[in-house]
N, C-alpha and C positions, 0 to 999 in steps of 0.2 A: 639734435647736433646744433652746436652754438657754432656760428661760423663769423668771424668778422671781416670788414671789408680793412679796416685799417689794421696793420701789424703790428701783432703782441711782440714778437721777436722776429729780427731781420738776422739770416745768416750770410756770412761774407761766402764769396767761392771757394776759399782756402778752406775754410770750416765744412763748408757741403761736400767738398772733396774727401776730406778726412773721414766724415761722418759715412760716406758711401764706403769708404776703404773697410771702416770698422764694420758695416752692416755686411759686406762680402766675407770677413772672416767667419763671422756669426751665423752659418747656414740655417741654425734652428729657429731663426728671426723673423720667419714669413709674415706679413702681414703686420710688421711692428714698424714703429715711426720712433723719430725722437722725440721722446719727453724732455723739455726743460721745467724745472719746477724749484721752489723755494721750500725751505724747510727751518724752524726753529734751530740755533747752533752756531758753531763757529766761534770767533775771535769778537764778532762785532755784534752777534745777536740772531743774525739770519744769512742763511747759508745756499749757494747755489747747488743744484744737482741736474744731472744728464743720465736719461737711462732709456733704451729701448725697450716699448712699452705699446699695448694696443689702445687702440682709442676707445674713448669712454663718450657717451652721450652729452655730456656737457662741456666736453674740451673744446676749446679755439682750436681752430688748424691754418695752417699757412703753408705754403710751399715755396722755396727759394733753391735754384740751381738743382732743380731734381730731388730735393730732399723735403720731406712732409715733418713738420715741426707742430707737436703738442704742448698746449698748456692749458693746465687747470685752472679753473674759475679764481681760486685765491690765489695762486701763485702770480697769474695775469694782472694782477693790481699792484703787484711789487716790480715786475719784470716788463711792462709796458713801454714801447719805444728801446728797448735793449739791442744790441747787437751781439751776436756771437761768432767771435773770429777762432783762428787757429794758425799757430807759428810753431815749425818744427827746427826751431833754434835750441842747440843743446842749453843755453841758460834764459831761464824764462819763458820755454817753449810749452805748448799744448791750448787746450781751450781757454779762451778769456772772453768773459762778459762784460761788455760795456755797458753798464745801466745808468741812464740819466735821473734815476730816481734814487739812487743811493746817496745819502747823505756823507756817510764815511765808508771808506774802503779797508779793508784789512789789508796786510802785507803781502798775505799769500793769494790775494786776487779772488779767494772763494767765500769770503763772506763780508756782509756789510749790514749798515742800519739804515734803517728805512726814515 
């Protein structure tokens, strides 16, 4: 297992609380953690994804506020130093990823160019 002493992704307390709430609703997710990943697509060429998943041998792993985050090696290069936050506001609410590596962000906040 690859483990990094420097965080690939940081999670705010608000995001950690929402992640824990989601895990409690999905009782069939025992042993799974939140995976933050990048895939090709979206308005700007790359898009963020988050899913509950099992740990893989080459994952980077970090814990924030009681939540374990997994990032695969490909995605780690794109999200290193990012902060995952959550807002429950009616307009513009939801999970947001503040990525210092993004050159341009799409208006939807879900895609970027590197």
